[in-house]
GUZALUM-382228 format. One record per residue (C-alpha): residue number from 1; residue in one letter; x, y, z. Coordinates in nm, 3 decimals, padded with zeros to 5 digits, m for minus. Each point is the difference from the previous one (the first is absolute). Example, Ala and Ser with C-alpha at 12.3 -4.5 7.8 and 13.67 -1.06 7.14 Angstrom:
<nodes>
(node 1,'A',(01.230,m00.450,00.780))
(node 2,'S',(00.137,00.344,m00.066))
</nodes>
This chain:
<nodes>
(node 1,'M',(m01.754,m02.046,13.323))
(node 2,'H',(00.060,00.277,00.254))
(node 3,'T',(m00.302,00.198,00.115))
(node 4,'R',(00.000,00.370,m00.074))
(node 5,'H',(m00.105,00.263,00.252))
(node 6,'P',(m00.081,00.318,m00.195))
(node 7,'L',(m00.205,00.153,00.280))
(node 8,'R',(00.278,m00.050,00.253))
(node 9,'A',(00.251,00.160,m00.235))
(node 10,'A',(m00.233,00.294,m00.066))
(node 11,'L',(m00.070,00.062,00.369))
(node 12,'V',(00.368,00.008,00.091))
(node 13,'A',(00.076,00.217,m00.303))
(node 14,'A',(m00.265,00.252,00.106))
(node 15,'I',(00.149,00.022,00.348))
(node 16,'V',(00.324,00.145,m00.143))
(node 17,'P',(m00.149,00.331,m00.130))
(node 18,'L',(m00.223,00.018,00.307))
(node 19,'V',(00.304,m00.010,00.231))
(node 20,'A',(00.189,00.252,m00.217))
(node 21,'I',(m00.291,00.246,00.009))
(node 22,'A',(m00.051,m00.049,00.373))
(node 23,'A',(00.370,00.046,00.081))
(node 24,'F',(00.090,00.296,m00.223))
(node 25,'G',(m00.334,00.176,m00.050))
(node 26,'N',(m00.115,00.053,00.357))
(node 27,'S',(m00.027,00.347,00.148))
(node 28,'W',(00.299,m00.039,00.235))
(node 29,'F',(00.241,m00.094,m00.281))
(node 30,'T',(m00.140,00.278,m00.217))
(node 31,'E',(00.032,00.275,00.264))
(node 32,'E',(00.310,m00.113,00.191))
(node 33,'V',(00.213,m00.142,m00.279))
(node 34,'R',(m00.105,00.132,m00.337))
(node 35,'I',(m00.089,00.359,00.090))
(node 36,'T',(00.218,00.069,00.301))
(node 37,'G',(00.367,00.083,m00.060))
(node 38,'D',(00.210,00.056,m00.308))
(node 39,'H',(00.088,m00.334,m00.158))
(node 40,'G',(00.160,00.126,m00.317))
(node 41,'P',(m00.136,m00.039,m00.354))
(node 42,'V',(00.080,m00.370,m00.044))
(node 43,'A',(m00.135,m00.107,00.340))
(node 44,'T',(m00.311,00.214,m00.046))
(node 45,'R',(m00.074,m00.164,m00.335))
(node 46,'L',(00.053,m00.344,00.154))
(node 47,'L',(m00.237,00.071,00.290))
(node 48,'N',(m00.266,00.130,m00.237))
(node 49,'T',(00.043,m00.308,m00.219))
(node 50,'I',(m00.053,m00.257,00.275))
(node 51,'A',(m00.306,00.180,00.138))
(node 52,'P',(m00.235,00.095,m00.288))
(node 53,'F',(m00.311,m00.108,00.193))
(node 54,'A',(m00.039,00.196,00.322))
(node 55,'W',(m00.280,m00.075,00.243))
(node 56,'T',(m00.140,00.091,00.341))
(node 57,'L',(m00.243,m00.177,00.228))
(node 58,'T',(m00.229,00.301,00.030))
(node 59,'P',(m00.055,00.298,m00.233))
(node 60,'R',(00.195,00.318,00.074))
(node 61,'R',(m00.167,00.328,00.083))
(node 62,'G',(m00.069,00.253,m00.268))
(node 63,'S',(m00.201,00.044,m00.313))
(node 64,'G',(00.019,m00.295,m00.236))
(node 65,'S',(00.185,m00.219,00.249))
(node 66,'G',(m00.270,m00.266,m00.018))
(node 67,'T',(00.034,m00.024,m00.377))
(node 68,'I',(00.378,m00.033,00.024))
(node 69,'W',(m00.031,m00.269,00.270))
(node 70,'F',(m00.248,m00.194,m00.214))
(node 71,'A',(00.227,00.028,m00.306))
(node 72,'Q',(00.297,m00.136,00.199))
(node 73,'A',(m00.197,m00.296,00.132))
(node 74,'L',(m00.149,m00.077,m00.341))
(node 75,'A',(00.342,00.006,m00.166))
(node 76,'A',(00.141,m00.246,00.256))
(node 77,'V',(m00.297,m00.235,m00.046))
(node 78,'V',(00.039,00.011,m00.379))
(node 79,'V',(00.368,m00.098,00.025))
(node 80,'V',(m00.045,m00.287,00.247))
(node 81,'A',(m00.315,m00.139,m00.158))
(node 82,'G',(00.144,00.031,m00.350))
(node 83,'V',(00.310,m00.198,00.091))
(node 84,'L',(m00.213,m00.265,00.169))
(node 85,'L',(m00.245,m00.055,m00.286))
(node 86,'V',(00.238,00.020,m00.293))
(node 87,'T',(00.267,m00.216,00.164))
(node 88,'W',(m00.263,m00.262,00.081))
(node 89,'A',(m00.117,00.000,m00.362))
(node 90,'V',(00.356,m00.035,m00.131))
(node 91,'A',(00.096,m00.267,00.254))
(node 92,'R',(m00.282,m00.225,m00.119))
(node 93,'H',(00.176,m00.052,m00.332))
(node 94,'A',(00.368,00.084,00.056))
(node 95,'T',(00.285,m00.104,00.224))
(node 96,'G',(00.367,00.079,00.039))
(node 97,'F',(00.143,00.290,m00.195))
(node 98,'S',(m00.328,00.058,m00.186))
(node 99,'L',(m00.181,00.063,00.328))
(node 100,'F',(00.286,00.216,00.129))
(node 101,'L',(m00.011,00.219,m00.309))
(node 102,'G',(m00.380,00.023,00.005))
(node 103,'A',(m00.015,00.095,00.370))
(node 104,'W',(00.277,00.257,m00.042))
(node 105,'G',(m00.175,00.167,m00.293))
(node 106,'T',(m00.330,m00.010,00.187))
(node 107,'T',(00.149,00.191,00.293))
(node 108,'V',(00.137,00.271,m00.228))
(node 109,'L',(m00.334,00.037,m00.175))
(node 110,'V',(m00.222,00.015,00.307))
(node 111,'S',(00.233,00.246,00.173))
(node 112,'M',(m00.044,00.238,m00.294))
(node 113,'V',(m00.377,m00.052,00.014))
(node 114,'G',(00.001,00.076,00.374))
(node 115,'A',(00.192,00.325,m00.055))
(node 116,'F',(m00.247,00.096,m00.273))
(node 117,'V',(m00.296,m00.064,00.232))
(node 118,'F',(00.148,00.212,00.280))
(node 119,'S',(00.073,00.296,m00.230))
(node 120,'F',(m00.337,m00.020,m00.174))
(node 121,'V',(m00.206,m00.014,00.322))
(node 122,'S',(00.199,00.259,00.196))
(node 123,'Y',(00.052,00.247,m00.288))
(node 124,'G',(m00.282,00.230,00.104))
(node 125,'A',(00.093,m00.003,00.370))
(node 126,'I',(00.367,00.081,m00.069))
(node 127,'F',(m00.021,00.255,m00.281))
(node 128,'R',(m00.350,00.135,00.068))
(node 129,'N',(m00.114,00.191,m00.307))
(node 130,'S',(00.348,00.053,m00.143))
(node 131,'N',(00.160,m00.181,m00.291))
(node 132,'P',(00.376,00.020,00.062))
(node 133,'D',(00.131,m00.199,m00.295))
(node 134,'Q',(m00.286,00.077,m00.244))
(node 135,'L',(m00.073,m00.372,m00.039))
(node 136,'G',(m00.318,m00.046,00.198))
(node 137,'R',(m00.091,m00.272,00.247))
(node 138,'F',(00.029,m00.305,m00.228))
(node 139,'W',(00.326,00.077,m00.182))
(node 140,'H',(00.164,00.131,00.315))
(node 141,'S',(m00.078,m00.335,00.165))
(node 142,'V',(00.132,m00.191,m00.304))
(node 143,'Y',(00.337,00.177,00.011))
(node 144,'Q',(00.025,m00.039,00.377))
(node 145,'S',(m00.044,m00.378,m00.012))
(node 146,'P',(00.358,m00.081,m00.118))
(node 147,'N',(00.132,00.141,00.328))
(node 148,'A',(m00.096,m00.331,00.165))
(node 149,'A',(00.145,m00.224,m00.274))
(node 150,'L',(00.346,m00.018,00.159))
(node 151,'W',(m00.155,m00.096,00.332))
(node 152,'G',(m00.197,m00.272,m00.177))
(node 153,'A',(00.310,m00.130,m00.174))
(node 154,'G',(00.189,m00.036,00.329))
(node 155,'V',(m00.287,m00.152,00.197))
(node 156,'G',(m00.091,m00.219,m00.297))
(node 157,'L',(00.329,m00.188,00.027))
(node 158,'L',(m00.103,m00.129,00.342))
(node 159,'V',(m00.355,m00.063,m00.116))
(node 160,'G',(00.115,m00.213,m00.292))
(node 161,'A',(00.254,m00.191,00.209))
(node 162,'F',(m00.254,m00.094,00.270))
(node 163,'A',(m00.265,m00.092,m00.255))
(node 164,'A',(00.232,m00.227,m00.198))
(node 165,'A',(00.131,m00.168,00.316))
(node 166,'L',(m00.338,m00.068,00.161))
(node 167,'V',(m00.219,m00.093,m00.295))
(node 168,'G',(00.116,m00.363,m00.001))
(node 169,'G',(00.198,m00.232,m00.223))
(node 170,'V',(m00.016,m00.035,m00.373))
(node 171,'D',(m00.292,m00.203,m00.130))
(node 172,'T',(00.137,m00.333,m00.127))
(node 173,'R',(m00.330,m00.145,m00.116))
(node 174,'P',(00.045,m00.219,m00.312))
(node 175,'S',(m00.120,00.145,m00.325))
(node 176,'Y',(m00.228,m00.302,m00.062))
(node 177,'V',(m00.291,m00.138,00.200))
(node 178,'T',(m00.014,m00.370,00.084))
(node 179,'S',(m00.321,m00.189,00.057))
(node 180,'A',(m00.082,m00.160,00.331))
(node 181,'P',(00.126,m00.361,00.032))
(node 182,'L',(m00.248,m00.282,00.000))
(node 183,'P',(m00.073,m00.179,00.329))
(node 184,'G',(00.283,m00.243,00.068))
(node 185,'A',(00.221,00.139,m00.278))
(node 186,'A',(00.317,00.199,00.044))
(node 187,'S',(00.006,00.366,m00.087))
(node 188,'V',(00.102,00.087,m00.353))
(node 189,'W',(00.227,00.286,00.102))
(node 190,'Q',(00.231,m00.073,00.291))
(node 191,'P',(00.293,00.221,00.092))
(node 192,'G',(00.329,m00.181,00.016))
(node 193,'P',(00.292,m00.115,m00.212))
(node 194,'P',(m00.096,m00.131,m00.343))
(node 195,'P',(00.023,m00.379,m00.055))
(node 196,'P',(00.317,m00.130,m00.167))
(node 197,'T',(m00.015,m00.023,m00.375))
(node 198,'Q',(00.064,m00.329,m00.182))
(node 199,'Q',(00.178,m00.023,m00.332))
(node 200,'V',(m00.134,m00.270,m00.231))
(node 201,'P',(00.232,m00.100,m00.286))
(node 202,'V',(m00.168,00.018,m00.337))
(node 203,'A',(00.142,m00.180,m00.306))
(node 204,'P',(00.063,00.227,m00.296))
(node 205,'A',(m00.256,m00.035,m00.273))
(node 206,'A',(00.109,m00.151,m00.332))
(node 207,'P',(00.018,00.243,m00.289))
(node 208,'A',(m00.315,m00.016,m00.203))
(node 209,'A',(00.014,m00.080,m00.370))
(node 210,'P',(m00.078,00.290,m00.228))
(node 211,'S',(m00.365,m00.010,m00.088))
(node 212,'S',(m00.171,00.106,m00.314))
(node 213,'W',(m00.108,00.313,00.180))
(node 214,'S',(00.361,00.114,00.046))
(node 215,'R',(00.071,m00.050,m00.372))
(node 216,'Q',(m00.282,00.221,m00.111))
(node 217,'T',(00.089,00.319,m00.172))
(node 218,'Y',(m00.164,00.328,00.075))
(node 219,'V',(m00.082,00.272,m00.243))
(node 220,'A',(00.034,00.353,00.114))
(node 221,'T',(m00.327,00.177,00.049))
(node 222,'P',(m00.074,00.226,m00.297))
(node 223,'V',(00.009,00.368,00.075))
(node 224,'V',(m00.325,00.172,m00.091))
(node 225,'T',(00.016,00.371,m00.071))
(node 226,'A',(m00.257,00.243,00.122))
(node 227,'S',(m00.161,00.030,m00.347))
(node 228,'P',(00.071,m00.318,m00.196))
(node 229,'V',(m00.007,00.037,m00.381))
(node 230,'A',(m00.032,m00.305,m00.222))
(node 231,'A',(00.293,m00.035,m00.242))
(node 232,'E',(m00.085,00.004,m00.373))
(node 233,'P',(00.063,m00.331,m00.177))
(node 234,'L',(00.307,00.003,m00.223))
(node 235,'A',(m00.063,m00.048,m00.375))
(node 236,'A',(00.149,m00.317,m00.144))
(node 237,'P',(00.283,00.071,m00.249))
(node 238,'P',(m00.089,m00.078,m00.366))
(node 239,'A',(00.108,m00.340,m00.121))
(node 240,'P',(00.286,00.006,m00.257))
(node 241,'P',(m00.096,m00.105,m00.360))
(node 242,'A',(00.060,m00.363,m00.072))
(node 243,'P',(00.270,m00.058,m00.269))
(node 244,'P',(m00.103,m00.190,m00.315))
(node 245,'P',(00.075,m00.368,00.010))
(node 246,'S',(00.320,m00.081,m00.183))
(node 247,'A',(00.047,m00.317,m00.197))
(node 248,'P',(00.250,m00.231,00.139))
(node 249,'A',(00.332,m00.027,m00.189))
(node 250,'G',(00.038,m00.299,m00.231))
(node 251,'D',(m00.371,m00.053,m00.058))
(node 252,'P',(m00.099,m00.038,m00.375))
(node 253,'T',(m00.225,00.262,m00.142))
(node 254,'V',(m00.311,m00.145,m00.160))
(node 255,'V',(m00.154,00.196,m00.289))
(node 256,'M',(m00.347,m00.094,m00.117))
(node 257,'I',(m00.044,00.027,m00.387))
(node 258,'H',(m00.333,m00.048,m00.175))
(node 259,'P',(m00.006,m00.229,m00.303))
(node 260,'G',(m00.091,00.275,m00.251))
(node 261,'D',(00.282,00.211,00.105))
(node 262,'Q',(00.271,m00.255,m00.087))
(node 263,'Q',(00.256,00.122,m00.251))
(node 264,'P',(00.288,m00.191,m00.149))
(node 265,'P',(00.320,00.064,00.161))
(node 266,'K',(00.225,00.238,m00.180))
(node 267,'A',(00.345,m00.099,m00.100))
(node 268,'P',(00.276,00.184,00.156))
(node 269,'P',(00.171,00.259,m00.225))
(node 270,'T',(00.322,m00.099,m00.169))
(node 271,'D',(00.287,00.214,m00.104))
(node 272,'E',(00.025,00.006,m00.383))
(node 273,'H',(00.290,00.175,m00.157))
</nodes>
C-alpha cells in the first residue's frame, strides 16, 4: 500500500495560481506590458486573458482606490484558497486521472468565483452611482465572471498535473481484512507466489440403478381459473327396454289341460264324392 499525500498535492497545486497571479497581475506588468504600446487585437486579448487578477502592494490614490485594492486582494485570496481546499478534499479520495480532472475543474470554478467577487465588491467604486449595462451590481458581476474561465482552464492544466503527480501511488490495500495471527503462528495472508496445486485422480463413479423415485409419474398441476364454477353432473342415459325372453328352438311346448275340459279328439275330415 502506497501512502497518499493529499495535503502535499493541494499545497503544490495552490502555488500554481499564486505564481500566475503574481507574475501577470502585478502593477509593472499591467502598466508596462498590457497598457503601454499597441499589441494588436489578438495580442491584447491574450494579455488580458492571462492577467484577470491585477494587484498592487499599496492602494492607489484617488476616490475609491481603497475599495478597488481590497477587491483585488480578496479575489486573489479566493482563488488560491479555493484551489487549496477543494484540491485537498478531492485528493483524499481520488488519484490519477480522477484527481487531475477534479483539480482542473476546481481551478476553472474558483477563478470564476474570484472574478465575481472582484466585480461585486468594486462595482460601486468603479461605476459610482451609474448603471451602465442596466443589470445592477449582482447580475453585472455574474456576467463578468466568465472572463476568468479561460485563465482558469489554462492554469488548471498545470494544477491538475502537479496534484496527480504528487498525491502518491494508487492504494493497493486488499478488499478484505485479515485477523491478526496468533502468537507463534504464521500470518494468514502473506504476499508471494501461490503454492503449487496438486491434482488428485478420482475414479469415475458407477452409474446408479434407476430408483423408484425416477420411475414416478407426475401429473400436471391443474389450472384454477379466477372464478371457478362447479360443473353440473351429467344425467345418465335411459336404459334400453329389455327384450322378452324367447323360447329356445326345439323345446317342446307344454300345454296344461284341466280334466273337465277334455274333449274327444275329432276325426280328420275325409273327402267323400
